[in-house]
N, C-alpha and C positions, 0 to 999 in steps of 0.2 A: 137328685145330689148322685155325683157319682161315687161310686163305693172307692174306697183307700188302695183296694188291687187294681182297679182302673187307673187311677192317678200315678201310681208307683210304673204301671206299666206304660203308660205313655211318657213318663220321664225317661224309663230305661230304653224305649225304643228312640227316644230324641238322642240320646247320649251315643247309642250304638250307632245312628247314623252318622253322627259327626264323627266317631272313630273310623267307621267305613270310609269317610270322605279322604282321611289321611292315610290310606292304606298303602303301603310299600313293597307289599309282597314277602315280607321277611317270614311271617307265618305260613305259609305254603298252604295248606289243605286244613291245617290243624286252628281255624281263626277261631272257634269256640264262641263266635259273637251271638248275642241273645237271639232266640227265635223268633223270626218276624211277625210269622201269622199269629195273632193274638188266640184264636182258637186252639191251634196246635200246642202253643206254649201252656193254656191252661190246661190241657188234657195232661202235658208232661208233669205240671207241678201237682196235678192231684194224684198221680201214679206215683210219682217218687219224691219221699219225704226225709230220706236219708241213705246213709251208705255204710257198709262195712267191710272191710277187705282184711283178710286175718291173713297172717306170715310175717316173718322177719327178714326175710332173704333182700339182696338189693333190687331183683327184678320185681318182687312184690310192693316193695316202695317206690318204685319206678310207675306201679300200677295204682297204687294210692294216689300218689300227686298228679297222675292223669285224670283221675277219677274226679276228683275234688276241684281240680282246674277245668275240666270240661264240664263237669254240671254247673259250678258257679257261673260261670260266663255263659251258656246254653238257655239255664232258666233264670238268669237275672238275678242270683240273690246266694248267699253261702248255704250250701246243703250241708246239712248236719252228721258228722260222721259217729258212728254209736261202736262201741267195743265189743256189745251183745246186741241182738235182734230182739226186738219187743211190740212195734206196732206194725201196722200195713204200710205198704209202699218201700221198702227196703231195697235197696241194692247189694246184692251179697256176693262177694268174688272170693274166690278161694279154689285150691286144692283139697282133697281128700285128706291127704297126708298132713296137710299145713293147717287146716281151717276145720275145727271140731263141728261148725254149724253145716259147712258142706258136706263133712262125713255122714251126719246124722240124716241128711237128706237121700242116703243110699243111691248114689246117680253112677255107682261103678259099670252097671249095664250100658248106660247110654255113654259112658264115656271110653268103654272099651273100642279099641280100634280106631280112637284119635290120638294116640301117640302122646309125646310130652308138649307139642305143641298147638295140638286141636285143641278146639273147645267147645261147649254148649251154652247158650244163653236162652233160657227157659222162664216163663212164668208158672210159678206153682206157688205153694202154701208152706210156711215153716210155723208148726203151733197154730195152726188155723190163719194166720196171719198170710195176706196177699203180697208176695216178695218176687223180685227179678233176680235169677242166680246166673252167674257168669261162674264156670267151673271147667276145670280142666286136668289132667292127671300130674301137669308140670307147670313150674311157676312162668315160665314163657308163655304158656298156652293161656293163664289168667290174663298177663298183659295185653296179648293179641286180642283176646273177648273184649278186654276194656274197652280198646280201641274199635273194635265192630260195635260196641253197643253206642260210643259216642258217634262214630258215623252214622247209626241209626237216626239219633236225634238231629244231627247236621242236617241230613238228607230230608227228614220231616216225615220220618216212617212210622207208622203205628208200633206202639210197644206194649199192647194189651196183653196181645195174644202170641207171645214168641215162641218158636220152638225151632231154633238154629243151632245146626252142629255145623261145624266146618274144620279142616283138617288140612295142611298143606300137601299137595300133592309131588312135589319136589324138595328133597331132603335140604339141600343148601342153596340159598338164594343170593346171590352177592352182587356187589359192585363193584367194578374194576375200575380204579382212579388211575388214569394213565398221567399221574402227577411227579414230577421231578423233586430232587432235594433241594433245588435252588426254587424252589416253588411255582415254577414255569410248569404250565400245564399242557401236554402234548393233545393237540386237537382239542383243545379245553377254550371256548368262547364267553365265559363270564369271569373273568380275572384270574387271579392267582390262586394258586392250591389253598384248600381249607387247611391243610397242615402247616402250623407255623413253624417248623424246625429248628428255628433261634431260641423261639422262649419255652418250647418243651424240655424236658419235662416238667419244669417249674410251674407254668401258667397253663392252666386248662382252660381256655375260653369256652364262654356260655354256647357258643356256636358250635361247639363238641356236640353238647348234650342236647341241642335241638336237630342237629342232624342226627344223633341216635334215635331220638323221637320220631322224627319223620319216616326213618328207615322202619323202624318198630312197627308205625301204625299201618304199613302195607305188608308187614310180615318179611321184610328183608332181613336175614340174619346172619350176613357175614358183609366184612369191607376187605377188598384189596387194597391197601394205602400207596402202593407207588407203581410206577409205570413198566409196563411189559419189557420196554427198551430198558432194562434194569442197570443200578447202578451198586455195586458190590457193598459198598458204604454201608447201604442199610444193614447191612448183617454184621455190621461191628456193635461192640459194646455200647460206644456211646449214643448210637440212633436205636439201638436195641432198647435201650433204657426210656427212649421218647417213645417208643411203640410202646411198651410197655404201660406206660401211663394213660395212653388212647385205649388201651386194651381194657386197662381196670375201670375207666368211665363207659365205655361202651357194654361193657359186662353186664350193667344194671339195666340194659336195655334187650338182651339176649344176643347181641351181636358179638362173632367172633372175628379175630384179627388175622388176616392172611397177608402176606407177601411176594413179590416177585423175587426169583432168585436168577443171578445172572451166574450162568454154567460156568464161565472162567472166575468164580471167587475162589477158587482153591489158588489160584495161580496170583491174584491181583490183591489179595486180602491175607492170603493162609500161606504164602513164601513157599508154596509147590511148584516144581518146575512143569506139572502137566495138570491138565483137568480131565483127562481120560477117565470115563465113569468106571472103568474096569479096574482100575489102577488100585493096588491095597490100600495106597497112604492118600489117595483120593475118597476113596471109601469110607475109612477112616476119619478123614477130616470133616464129611458132612455127617457124619454120625456125632460126631464131639459139638458141631454147631447146631444141629438139631437138639442136643442135650443144654446147651447152654441158653438157647431161645426158649426152651420150654423150662426153665430156670426161671426166667424171669415173666414170661406169660405162659402158665400152667394150662390153657383152654386154645393155645395158638392154633390155627386151622391148618396152617400149612403151605405150599408154594404154589403160585403160579410160575409156568418158564416158558417165555418165547427162547426157542432156539432154532440154529442153522437157518435164519429168516430174516432178509433184509440185512445180512450182515452181522448178526448175532451171533456169538458164540454158540456150539452145540457139540453134542457127541459125534456127528459126522466129521469134526473136525480130526478126529481119531481113529475115522473109519468105523465107528460103532453106530447103533440104530438108536433111534428114539425109544424104542423100548429100553435098551441099555441104559441111556441118560435118564429115563424117568424111572427107573426101578431104583436105581441108586440113590435118588432123593428119596422115593417111597421107603425105603427100608429104613432111611435115617429118621422119616418123621412117623414112621408105622406104629412102632411100641410106643408112641405118646398119644396115637388117635389122631393122627394128622395125615393129609391127604396131598396128592401132587396134580393140579391141573396142568396137564401138558397140552400147550397149543398147537392146534394141527394149521393154522396159518403159517405155512411155510412153502418158500422157493429160495433156492439159491442162488450162486452166481452164474449159473448155466440158462440161458433164457430158454425156457420149452417150447413143444410146438403149440403149447394152448395152457396156459397160465391156471385156467379155470380146473385143469384136470391132477395137478400135482399133489393135493393134499390127498387125495382118495388115491393116487399112484403109490406114494410114501406109505399110507397108514393101511390100508387093508391087508397086506401080505403081513402086519403085526399083530392082526387081530388074535387076541388071547393069549398074547406074549407079556403083556402089561402085568404088574402086581393089582391085587385086590382094591389097593389103595388109592389107584391111579385111575384117573378119567380125561377122556381126549375131550379138550375145548374147542368147538369148530363155529364158525361165524356160521351166521343164517343163510348165507348163499355161498357159491365158489369162487368169487372174485373178491370183495372188498368192501361188505357195506352200502353197495349202490342202492340209490333211489328203489329199483327193483330189479331183483335176482329170482331165479329158480330155488327153492331150497337146494341146500348142499348134497350132494351125492352119498356123503359119508354117513348121513344119517339112516340109519336101517343097515348099513354094508359092513358093519362090525359088531355082529349081534354077541360076540363074547368078551366084549370091550365096553363098558359104559362111556356114552357120548353126553358131553352137555353144549348147550349152545351156548354162544356168546353174541348179543345184540347189541346196536349201538344206542346210547339214547343221547349222548352227544350226537350234534348235527353233521358231521363232517362232511358228507357229501349231499347235506340237503339244508343247506342253507345257513349252517352254523347257528349262533343265537339271534338272527335277525330274522329270518323266515318263519312264518307261523306253518310248523308241520306236525301235524298229531301223530305220532308213531305206532300207536297201538294196532292201526289196520295193518302194518307192515310186520309186527310180531305174529299177529292172529294169521295173516297169509302163509307164513313160515310155520307156524303150530299146527295150522290145519291142514297142508299138504299132504298127501296120501302117499309114502314111499312105494306102496306094496312089497315091502319087504317080505311080510309073511301073507300077501294076499290084501284083498281091497280092505280097508280100515285100519292098515298100519300107520297112522299119523304120526309126522313128527312128535308130535306131544305124547304119543304112547313111547316113542323112542327114548325121549328123555324123562319121562316120570318113572322109566325103568320098566312099567308093565309088558311091552313088548318082549324082552327079553328077560324078564324076572332080574333086573339087576337092582340091588339093595342100594347102592353108592349112584346120588341121583344129584344132579346140580344144574344151575342156569346162571349166567352171569350179564349184567348191563354195563357198558363203559359211561360211566357216569359223564353228566352233564352239569354237574355243581362248580362253582369257584367261589370268590371271596366279595363278588358283588352282593348288594344290600337283600336282592331278591333271589338269590341263589343261582338262579340260572339265566339270567339274561333277559330273553323274552319272556314275558309272563306266563305266556301260553305253555313255554317248553317244561315248567314246572309238571304239565300232566302228562309227560313222559316219562319221567321218574317214578310218579305214581303210578302209570300203566304199568311199568315193567314189573313193579312190586306186585300188584294186583294178578298180574299174569305168571308171575313166577309162583305166587301161593297157589294159581289154580288156572292152567296154562289153556282151560277150555271155557272162559268167561269171554264176552264179546266186547269189542269196540264201542259199541254202543253203552252199555250196560257202566262201563267204566268212564265214559266221556259223562255219563248223566252225574254219575258219584262226584266225580272230580268238581264241574262246573258247579253243583250244588254246594260244594264244602267250601270253595274256592270265590265263588263270584257271589250266585243266588238261587234260591228254589223260585224265582217266580218263573210262572210257566214259559210267558214268552222270551224272558231272557234265557232261559236252559234252551228251548228249541232253538232260539238262533245261534247261540255259541256252539251247541251241539253240531249242527249243520255247517258252520265254520269247519270246525275241528273235523269232521267225519268226511269232508271233500278235500281238505287240503293235502294230505300226502299223494292223492291221485292227482291232484292238481300241479302240484310240485314235479311227479314223474313225467307228467305233460310239457312243462316248461323246460325240462330239462334233458329226460333222457326218454323219449316216447319209443314204443313199440318194439323195446326189448334193447336199445342203445344203452353203452354202459361205459364208464370208464373216460369220459370225453369231457372232463373238467381240466380247468386250469390245474397246470404240472405242480406249484408250488402248494398255496392254500386251499385248492381245490374249491374255491366258494364259486367263481364264475366260470363260464363254457371255455373249453380249448380244445376243440376236436381237432384243431389245427397243430397240436402237439406234436413233434416229430422227432424230437433231439433225447438222446441219451439212451439208457436202457431200452430196448425194444419194448418190453413189456410194462413200462412204466409210461408209453406214450399214448397217446388217443388212437393214433392210426392203426397201431396192433389191434385194437378191439374192433374198430367200427368197419375198417377194410374197404372206404368207400372208393369207386374206380366209375369209370365212365358206363360201366355196366350194370352196377346197384350198389347194394350198401349191406352189412351185416357180416357177422362171424360165422362161417361155416363148421358146425358142431355136429353135422350128422355124419354117417357111416362114412360118406365120401368126402369128408373135411377131417377135422380133429378127430370126431368120433368119441367126442365129450359125451354125447347122450347115450354113449355105452357103457358108461357109470350109472345110469339108474335101470330099476327094476322095470321090466314089462309090467304093464301097458305105458308106463310113462316112457319110456324110452320110445315108444313106436308113437306115441301121441307127439311126441318133439321132433321125431323124427322125421314126420309127414308135413310138409310144408301147408298141405291144406286144412289138418290137425292141429297141428301148434299154434296154441294160443296168441292170437295177435300182439297182445301186451309183452310178449318174449320172441317175437317172430325173429327180430333182427340180433337175438342172442344166438339163437342156434343155426340160421340162416343167411346166406348172401342172396338177397333176392333183389331181382330185376326192377330198375326205376319205374317201368310201366305194369308191373305185378298188378293184377285186379284184387283189391282187398274186397272184405265182406260187404262194406259200404256201398261198392261198386266202383270207389273213386281208385285211382293209380296210387300205388306205392309213396310216388312223390309228392301228390296232392295231399294224402293221407298224414303224411308226415307232416307238410305245412298245416292243415287243419288242426291236428293234434296240437303242436306246438303252439297256434294261437288259441284253442281252447282252454289249456294251460293259464295262459293270461287272463281269458277273460274269466276264469274261476276266482283267480285272484281280485279281479275286479268286483266281482259279486260279492267275495268276502268281505271288500271295504265297504259297501253299500250295505251288509248283514250288519256289519259291526258297528256302522254311524245309526241305525236303528236302535241300539241299544244304549245310547247317551242318556245320560239322567238315570239309568236304571242301575249300573254298578258306579263305584267311585270313581271320580273323574281321573284321579292321577294313573292309574291303570288304564283306564279307557284310552287317555292322550297318548300313555307309552305305545299301547297296540297299533291305534290309528297311526302314528308315526311310523313304527317299523312296518304296517302293511302299505304304506306310499312308497317305502323303501323296498320292500319287496316285488312290487309291481314294477317300479323302475328295473329292478334285476331279472325279473322274471323277461321284460322284454330284451333286455341285452341277451339272456339265455337265446331266445327264441328267434332273436335277427341274427346274430352272431352265427348261430348254426345252420338256420336256413341259408344265409348267405354262403358260408362255406362249403356246405354239399350242394349246393347249386352249381358251384364249380366244376363238378362232377356228373350232375345229371343232366343239366344243361336245359333245364325246362324253367318256364316261366313261373313265378310265384302266381296261384290263382287270383284272378282279378277281383274277387270280394273280400279279398285278405288286404288288412293292412299292411303297406311296403313299410319294411325298413328304415329307420330316419337318417341311418348312416351307411357308409359304404364298409367294405369288410375289414378294411385296413383299422379302421376305428375300433372294431370290435376285438381284433387280435392284438391291440395296442392299450387298451384300455386298463385304467389301475385303478383299484378300490381305495378310498381314503378314511371311509368311514363305517368299517366293518370290524367289529370287536375279535381280537386274535389273530388278526391277519395283515392290520395296516403297519 
C-alpha cells in the first residue's frame, strides 16, 4: 500500500501538470511550481521544516512574503513560519541589527565586505539544531538572499551544504524605460507602457508589484520610468505625485525611482526665458525642482539626461559643454544623495565624417570636469545597439570620470519581440572585451565596476523590453533578456551559458534534454541573427522607419541616418574604412586593439566591414572571396533558424503547450523574415559586386524590387 506522502505527491504532481498546461508566461521565472523530481522534493521537505524572518521594514516584509509563497509552491504544502527557532530544518533570514537570532550567530566577519545588498547563505547550527541561514548587513540583501535561495530550489540544486556569499559588483543596476506619458513605448514591442498615468496615484495595479518582484529577484535596484526623449511634464506636481505612488511601492523591493529630465524644462514648465545651465535663475530653478521632487520621494535616485542628440535640447544650445549641463543638475540633486546619468549618445545637426567617433570626440576632452555624482552613460558600441559592434572606445578612455554601459534589452535592431534572440552573448561580448586602457586585462567589466580606475560610483542600464501584454515581453524567450541583464548587472563576469541554464530551469523545465535543447537554441540565436542581418561587420542597414527589416538601399534623408553611409558598397568593394587611411576611428582605441583593427589581416572577420572597405575578391580565412563569404554567411544564418525550429519541435510535450505553440509560430515568422533579410541584402549588394550567387546556395524567391517594397503587417510595434 502506498504511503500517504506518496499519494499526496502524485496528486500534487498531477495538479501541477494541469497548471503548467495553462501557462501564459505572466509569472516569468518566478513560477514556484512543485519540484517535479520526487527524490529532490523529498530531500527538500526533509531539510526544510519551517522558516523565520525577523524584522519589520517593508523590504523585510517582502522577503517574508516571497519565502512563504516560494516554499509553499515548490514544496507542495504550507511551510510553517515561526516567531522563534526551535527544531531542525528552519530557514532563518535577517540582519544582525534586525534579527536577534542572526545576531547570536556572530556572522559579522563573514558579512564584512558584503555591503548592504550582499548576503550569505549557509548551513549551520543554532542551539545544536540544523538550520539554513540567509543573512545580510541590510534588508535589501536579505531579500536578494531569499530570492537566491528560492532559485536554488527552483533549479534543483542541493541545499544540504551551502556556503554562498554574493554581493553586487555594480552599485546601481537599473532599467531604462523608453515609455511616454501617453503610454506609447519608443522601440517597445510588447504593448503599452506598464505605467497607467491616468489611474495613478489612486490605483496601484498588482502588476506593479510583480514587476518590482521580478526586478528584485535578479538584483535590479532602480527603474527609470520615462523615455530619454523626455517630456518636461513629468517634473510637474501632478505627475510627481503619480511617480511618488510608484516609488512607495517599489521601495518595499529595494528599488529606487529615477526620471529623465528634459534639459529645456526651465523654459517649458518654469516660465524662464532660458535653460542656460550657467544662468543663476536656471541654477536656482533646478535646485528648487530637486527639493520639490525629494519632498515627495525622499529616496529619489536622480536624473537620466539625453542632451544635444537627435534634436533634443542641451547645453550646447547655449554654447556650454556637456559638463556644464550635467553639473548644474548634479548640484541640484547632490545634497539629497541623487546622481545624474548623462548619456553619451550624441550627435548634432552637423553630419560628421564618422558618426562612430562623435561621442569620444565630445566627451574625452571633458574627462575630470564632471561632478562626483555624475556618471556618463555609454552604449555598448559606438553607433547604436547594432546586432554586432566593437566595444565603445569611451570605455577606458575617461579614467577620471565614472562610465556606465547602456545595453539594449528591447530588440530594436534584432527582430523586436518576434525573433528569438538571446542577448546575453552580446552583453558578455562587450563586458569581456579588453580595452587595454591600463594594459592587458583592462576589461570593459573592470571599467564599469570601478575597479580599473577606483571609482565608487558605478552603474549599468538596460533599455527595458516590457509592456502590458500578458507575458510582459511578447516573445516568451525575450523574458530571458530581462533576466540576463539583471544577473550580469549583479555580476558582469557571469557566463551566458550559466544564466541560460538558470532561466530555462526556472521558466520551463529541469528536464535535462529539454534544458540542453533550449540552451542550444538560445546560445546560437544571437549569432544566427547577426549572420542573416549584418554579417562580417556590416551595420545600420535596416529599414529606416521601424528598423525591423532590411534596408541597405536606404539613401534618402540625413546622411548618417542612411544605410549607404555605413556600408559604402561600390563596384570595388564594401565596408566603412575606419583605419588611419579613412576616418581613423581605430585611433580612438588603445594599442594593441587599435593595431588589431587597423590591419585587415588581423581584424576579426566578424568586424571586418566595420573597419575596412574590402574588395569583393578579397580572400577570406575560409579561402572564399569576400562576396562568396557574404553569401554563405547570410545563408548560414537562415539555416540556423531552421535548425532552431527543428530543435524546438523536439521538445513538444515536454513543456506547456501554450508557450510551445507561441514560440513555434514565432520561429516560422522568424525564418520567413530571415530569408527576406538574406535575399534582399544579397540581391542589393550583387548590383555592386556583379558576381553570381554561389551555385549551391538557394536563390532568392523574388527580385530586388519585391524586397525594397515589402511591407510588414504582422509585427508588434511597427504595423
